[in-house]
N, C-alpha and C positions, 0 to 999 in steps of 0.2 A: 264434297261439300258437307261439312260436319262442324258444328258449333260456331258459334257467332264470331263475326270480325274483331280484329283487335281495336282500342278505340283509335279514333282518327281515320277507320277506313270503312269500307262497304264492299259486299260483293256484287259484282256484274259478270255474268257468263261464264262464271266458274272460276274469276282471278279475282285479287282484290285490287281495288282502287283507292287511292287518299282522298280524303274528301277536301272541297278546296276551304280553304281557310279564308279568313279575311285578309285582301290583298290591298296594299298598295301601291299605287300609281308611281311608278319610277318613268324618266325620259331616256330613252335609247340614248346610244352616242351617235348616231345618224340623225335624231331629231335636233339633240342639241348643236349638231355639227350645221343643219339645216337653219337653223336659228340665226347662228353666228355670220353663215352664207348671207344670208337672206337681209341682216341687217348691214353687213358689209356693204352690198348693192346697194341698199338703200341710200347710204350715204355717200355711194359713187355716182350713183344717177339722180337721185333727188332731191339730196342733202337733208342736214337737220337742222337748216334754219341758222347756222355760224354766219354766213358770207350776209353782208349787207349787201343791199340793192345799191349799187352807184349809177347814177345817170352817166350814159356816154357824153364826154364832154362835147360842145358843139364842135366843128368845123371852123377852122380857121383858114380862110381864104389867101394863099400864097401872094396873091397881088391885088393889089387895091383896086377899087372900083375906078371905072373911067376918068380918066381926068381930064379934066378941061382947062384948055389953053388957051 
């Protein structure tokens, strides 16, 4: 153990370790895949509000009401 460690490193238990620099957060491939799958499932089960709500048509009886003779 002699001397000063090089720029950007520090000494730990007899070996050199790189100093952590400013990290930028990046999304992994699995995170992106999970977001895509989640949005697809949301669209399948809940929907995105594209479909309008149409009330079901009232049932029409096939025979008319009782006929008086």
